[in-house]
C-alpha positions as CSV (number, residue, x, y, z in Angstrom):
1,X,0.0,0.0,0.0
2,X,1.1,3.6,-0.7
3,X,2.0,5.7,2.3
4,X,-1.2,7.7,2.0
5,X,-3.3,4.6,1.8
6,X,-1.5,3.0,4.7
7,X,-2.1,6.0,6.9
8,X,-5.8,6.0,6.0
9,X,-6.1,2.3,6.7
10,X,-4.4,2.8,10.1
11,X,-6.9,5.6,10.9
12,X,-9.8,3.4,9.8
13,X,-8.6,0.6,12.1
14,X,-8.2,3.1,15.0
15,X,-11.8,4.4,14.5
16,X,-13.2,0.8,14.4
17,X,-11.5,0.1,17.7
18,X,-12.8,3.3,19.4
19,X,-16.5,2.5,18.9
20,X,-18.5,-0.6,18.4
21,X,-20.4,0.3,15.2
22,X,-19.8,2.9,12.5
23,X,-21.9,3.5,9.4
24,X,-20.1,3.9,6.1
25,X,-21.1,7.5,5.9
26,X,-19.7,8.3,9.4
27,X,-16.4,6.6,8.5
28,X,-16.3,8.5,5.1
29,X,-16.8,11.8,6.9
30,X,-14.1,11.0,9.5
31,X,-11.6,10.0,6.8
32,X,-12.7,12.7,4.3
33,X,-13.1,10.1,1.6
34,X,-16.0,8.5,-0.4
35,X,-18.1,5.5,0.7
36,X,-16.5,3.5,-2.0
37,X,-13.1,4.3,-0.7
38,X,-14.2,3.1,2.8
39,X,-15.4,-0.2,1.3
40,X,-12.0,-0.7,-0.4
41,X,-10.1,0.1,2.9
42,X,-12.3,-2.3,4.8
43,X,-11.4,-5.0,2.3
44,X,-7.7,-4.2,2.8
45,X,-8.1,-4.7,6.6
46,X,-9.9,-8.1,5.9
47,X,-7.0,-9.1,3.6
48,X,-4.6,-8.4,6.5
49,X,-6.7,-10.7,8.8
50,X,-8.9,-8.2,10.6
51,X,-12.5,-9.5,10.9
52,X,-14.5,-6.4,9.9
53,X,-18.2,-7.4,9.7
54,X,-20.7,-5.4,7.7
55,X,-24.5,-5.3,8.1
56,X,-27.0,-3.7,5.7
57,X,-30.2,-1.8,6.3
58,X,-31.3,0.7,8.9
59,X,-28.9,0.6,11.9
60,X,-26.3,-1.3,9.9
61,X,-22.7,-0.5,9.7
62,X,-19.2,-1.8,10.2
63,X,-18.1,-3.7,13.3
64,X,-14.6,-5.0,14.2
65,X,-15.0,-8.5,15.6
66,X,-12.8,-11.2,17.1
67,X,-10.9,-13.4,14.7
68,X,-9.6,-16.9,14.8
69,X,-5.9,-15.9,14.5
70,X,-4.0,-12.8,15.6
71,X,-3.7,-10.4,12.7
72,X,-0.6,-8.3,12.1
73,X,-0.5,-5.2,14.3
74,X,-0.9,-1.9,12.6
75,X,0.6,0.9,14.8
76,X,0.8,4.6,14.3
77,X,4.0,6.5,15.5
78,X,2.7,7.2,19.0
79,X,1.4,3.6,19.4
80,X,4.7,2.1,18.2
81,X,6.8,4.2,20.7
82,X,4.4,3.4,23.5
83,X,4.5,-0.3,22.7
84,X,8.3,-0.3,22.7
85,X,8.5,1.5,26.0
86,X,6.0,-0.9,27.6
87,X,7.9,-3.9,26.3
88,X,11.1,-2.5,27.8
89,X,9.4,-2.2,31.2
90,X,7.8,-5.7,30.9
91,X,11.3,-7.2,30.3
92,X,11.9,-6.5,34.0
93,X,8.4,-7.3,35.2
94,X,6.9,-9.6,37.8
95,X,5.5,-12.4,35.6
96,X,7.8,-15.4,35.0
97,X,8.6,-15.8,31.3
98,X,7.2,-12.4,30.4
99,X,10.6,-10.8,30.3
100,X,11.9,-13.2,27.6
101,X,8.7,-12.8,25.6
102,X,8.9,-9.0,25.9
103,X,12.5,-9.0,24.6
104,X,11.6,-11.2,21.6
105,X,8.6,-9.0,20.8
106,X,10.8,-5.9,21.2
107,X,13.4,-7.3,18.8
108,X,10.7,-8.0,16.2
109,X,9.3,-4.5,16.6
110,X,12.7,-2.9,16.3
111,X,13.4,-4.8,13.1
112,X,10.5,-3.3,11.2
113,X,10.4,0.1,12.8
114,X,11.2,3.1,10.5
115,X,14.7,4.5,11.3
116,X,13.2,7.8,12.7
117,X,11.1,5.9,15.2
118,X,13.9,3.4,16.0
119,X,16.3,6.3,16.9
120,X,13.7,7.9,19.2
121,X,13.0,4.6,21.0
122,X,16.7,3.9,21.4
123,X,17.4,7.4,22.7
124,X,14.7,6.9,25.3
125,X,16.1,3.5,26.3
126,X,19.7,4.8,26.5
127,X,18.5,7.6,28.8
128,X,16.5,5.3,31.1
129,X,17.5,2.8,33.9
130,X,14.9,0.4,35.4
131,X,15.1,-0.8,39.0
132,X,13.3,-4.1,39.1
133,X,14.7,-5.6,42.3
134,X,12.4,-6.6,45.2
135,X,9.5,-7.8,43.1
136,X,8.0,-11.3,43.7
137,X,7.7,-13.2,40.4
138,X,4.5,-15.2,39.6
139,X,4.0,-17.9,37.0
140,X,2.3,-16.6,33.9
141,X,0.1,-19.7,33.8
142,X,-1.1,-19.1,37.3
143,X,-1.9,-15.4,36.4
144,X,-3.9,-16.4,33.3
145,X,-5.7,-19.2,35.0
146,X,-6.9,-16.9,37.7
147,X,-7.8,-14.1,35.3
148,X,-10.0,-16.5,33.3
149,X,-11.6,-17.8,36.5
150,X,-12.4,-14.2,37.5
151,X,-13.9,-13.5,34.0
152,X,-15.9,-16.8,33.9
153,X,-17.0,-16.7,37.5
154,X,-15.9,-20.2,38.4
155,X,-14.5,-21.6,41.7
156,X,-10.7,-22.3,42.0
157,X,-8.8,-24.6,44.3
158,X,-5.1,-24.2,45.1
159,X,-2.4,-24.9,47.7
160,X,-1.4,-21.8,49.6
161,X,1.8,-21.3,51.7
162,X,1.8,-19.0,54.7
163,X,4.8,-17.0,56.0
164,X,6.4,-20.1,57.5
165,X,6.0,-22.1,54.2
166,X,3.2,-24.4,55.6
167,X,0.7,-25.2,52.9
168,X,-3.1,-25.5,53.2
169,X,-5.8,-26.3,50.6
170,X,-8.0,-23.4,49.7
171,X,-11.3,-23.3,47.8
172,X,-12.3,-19.8,46.7
173,X,-14.7,-17.8,44.5
174,X,-12.3,-15.4,42.7
175,X,-13.4,-11.8,42.0
176,X,-10.4,-9.7,41.0
177,X,-6.6,-9.6,40.5
178,X,-4.9,-6.6,42.1
179,X,-1.2,-5.6,41.3
180,X,0.6,-3.4,43.8
181,X,3.8,-3.0,41.7
182,X,5.8,-5.5,43.8
183,X,3.3,-8.3,44.1
184,X,0.1,-9.7,42.5
185,X,-2.9,-10.5,44.8
186,X,-6.2,-12.4,44.3
187,X,-9.2,-11.0,46.0
188,X,-11.7,-13.8,46.5
189,X,-14.3,-15.3,48.8
190,X,-12.9,-18.2,50.9
191,X,-15.6,-20.9,51.0
192,X,-14.1,-22.8,54.0
193,X,-13.6,-19.6,56.1
194,X,-16.8,-18.0,54.9
195,X,-15.2,-14.6,54.4
196,X,-13.3,-12.4,52.0
197,X,-9.6,-12.9,51.7
198,X,-6.5,-11.8,49.7
199,X,-3.9,-14.2,48.5
200,X,-0.4,-13.6,47.1
201,X,0.0,-15.3,43.7
202,X,3.7,-16.1,44.4
203,X,2.5,-18.3,47.3
204,X,0.1,-20.3,45.2
205,X,0.6,-23.8,43.8
206,X,-1.5,-26.4,42.0
207,X,-4.1,-23.8,40.9
208,X,-7.0,-25.7,39.4
209,X,-10.3,-24.0,38.2
210,X,-13.5,-26.0,38.5
211,X,-16.6,-26.0,36.4
212,X,-18.7,-24.8,39.3
213,X,-20.0,-21.4,38.6
214,X,-20.2,-18.8,41.4
215,X,-23.4,-16.9,42.2
216,X,-22.6,-13.1,42.3
217,X,-21.9,-11.8,45.8
218,X,-21.9,-8.3,47.2
219,X,-18.3,-7.5,47.9
220,X,-16.1,-4.6,49.1
221,X,-13.9,-2.7,46.6
222,X,-11.2,-5.2,45.7
223,X,-8.3,-2.6,45.4
224,X,-9.2,-0.9,48.7
225,X,-9.6,-4.3,50.5
226,X,-6.2,-5.5,49.2
227,X,-4.6,-2.3,50.2
228,X,-5.9,-2.5,53.8
229,X,-4.9,-6.2,53.9
230,X,-1.3,-5.7,52.7
231,X,-0.9,-2.6,55.0
232,X,-1.6,-4.6,58.1
233,X,-1.3,-8.4,57.7
234,X,2.3,-8.8,56.5
235,X,3.8,-6.6,59.3
236,X,4.5,-7.0,62.9
237,X,3.3,-3.5,63.8
238,X,0.5,-1.3,62.4
239,X,0.6,2.4,63.3
240,X,-2.2,5.0,63.0
241,X,-1.3,8.6,63.0
242,X,-2.7,12.0,62.1
243,X,-0.5,13.9,59.6
244,X,-0.8,17.7,59.1
245,X,-1.1,17.6,55.3
246,X,-3.7,16.9,52.7
247,X,-4.7,13.3,51.7
248,X,-3.3,13.7,48.2
249,X,0.1,15.0,49.5
250,X,0.4,12.2,52.0
251,X,-0.7,9.5,49.6
252,X,1.9,10.7,47.1
253,X,4.6,9.8,49.7
254,X,3.3,6.4,50.8
255,X,3.4,3.4,48.5
256,X,0.0,1.5,48.4
257,X,1.6,-1.7,49.7
258,X,2.9,0.1,52.8
259,X,0.1,2.3,54.0
260,X,-3.3,3.7,53.4
261,X,-4.5,7.4,53.7
262,X,-7.9,8.6,54.6
263,X,-9.6,11.8,55.7
264,X,-9.0,13.0,59.2
265,X,-11.8,11.6,61.4
266,X,-11.8,14.8,63.5
267,X,-12.7,16.7,60.4
268,X,-9.9,19.3,60.8
269,X,-8.9,20.8,57.4
270,X,-5.4,20.1,56.3
271,X,-5.0,16.9,58.3
272,X,-5.1,13.2,57.1
273,X,-5.3,9.8,58.8
274,X,-2.4,7.5,57.9
275,X,-2.3,3.8,58.6
276,X,1.1,2.2,58.0
277,X,2.7,-1.1,58.6
278,X,6.2,-2.1,59.5
279,X,8.3,-4.7,61.3
280,X,10.3,-2.2,63.2
281,X,9.0,0.7,65.3
282,X,12.1,2.8,64.7
283,X,11.6,2.4,61.0
284,X,8.0,3.7,61.3
285,X,9.0,6.6,63.5
286,X,11.8,7.6,61.1
287,X,9.4,7.6,58.1
288,X,6.8,9.6,59.9
289,X,9.4,12.2,60.9
290,X,10.5,12.5,57.2
291,X,7.1,14.0,56.2
292,X,8.5,17.3,57.5
293,X,5.1,18.3,59.0
294,X,3.4,17.7,62.4
295,X,2.4,14.1,63.1
296,X,0.3,12.9,66.0
297,X,0.7,9.2,66.8
298,X,-2.7,7.6,67.8
299,X,-1.5,4.0,68.2
300,X,0.4,2.0,69.3
301,X,1.7,3.8,72.4
302,X,5.0,1.9,71.9
303,X,5.6,4.0,68.7
304,X,5.5,7.2,70.8
305,X,8.1,5.7,73.1
306,X,10.3,4.7,70.1
307,X,10.0,8.2,68.7
308,X,11.1,9.7,72.1
309,X,14.1,7.4,72.3
310,X,15.0,8.2,68.7
311,X,14.7,12.0,69.4
312,X,17.1,11.6,72.3
313,X,19.6,9.8,70.2
314,X,19.3,12.3,67.4
315,X,19.8,15.1,69.9
316,X,23.1,13.5,71.1
317,X,24.2,13.0,67.4
318,X,23.7,16.7,66.8
319,X,25.9,17.7,69.8
320,X,23.0,19.5,71.5
321,X,23.2,19.7,75.3
C-alpha cells in the first residue's frame, strides 16, 4: 500500500477500535473520503486478517470482531513508541517468562520500525534505567488461570503457603486480581472460612479451576480491600497517625503496599489519617518524621516511646546539650 493509503487504513482501524459500530457515511466523513473508498479500505483490513463485519439496512454498519488468528498489528507512530517502551518495562516485570517474551517482541518491533522511530526509542532506552529488584515473580500460567476464573465466575482450588511455608488447601470464588507494583494478589471469597480474603499469587501452587459457577456476591472494593490487607497483615506493627497535610500530599509519599491514607476523622482541614505497617517501630518513626510536618501518633503507644528514644539519640548526634 502507498504511504497515504497506509495512513488512512491505520486511521480506519483506529476508528473501528474506538466505537462498536460505524456507518459507512460516518467513516467516510471522519476519513474525508467517499463511501466506495471506505469499502476498499475495509477489504484491505480483511485481507490483513482483521475480521471487519458489515450489516445492511437501517442501523447497519461496520463492526470490528474477534478473529480466529492474531492479525498483524498496525501501529501509528505514537502507538509504536508506547508499545516499545511498555515492552522494555515488561522485560523486568513480575511475571515469570514475560521478560523473555517481551524482549523477543521488542526485537521484532525494532526490526520493522522506520529509522526515525527506532532512533527515538533507542534514545529513550539509553537515557533510562529500570530498577526491578524486590518484586515477587509469579508464574504466567497461574496469572492467566486466575484471570480466566475471575472472568468466567468459576471456583478455584489451590495450595497456599503461609509465611512459614506451611501449605493449606483453599477453595475460593475469585473476584479480582490486584497488582501493587511488587506483588500480585487475588481478591476472593474463601468458601471454608466464609469470608473475603486476599492471596499472594507467588505463594500459590497447583491452581485448578472448577466448572462450578459462582453466584454473584456483594463484595467490598477489591483494590481498597487488598490495600488494607497488605498494609496490616504482613507486618509486625500497624501504626495509626494524624498527619498535618492533605490526603493527596500524604498519599503521594506512601506506597500503596505500605500504608493507606484517609480523611481526618476529626474533620480538621489540612489533616489526614495514615495507617502504615512495618516490622520495626524505629523504621516507622523515622518515616513519619520524614514527612516534615506535624504528626500525632494515635497508636500504638510503643511508637511514641520509640519516637522519644530516637529523638534523644538524634539530639546527642547533633551535639546539642
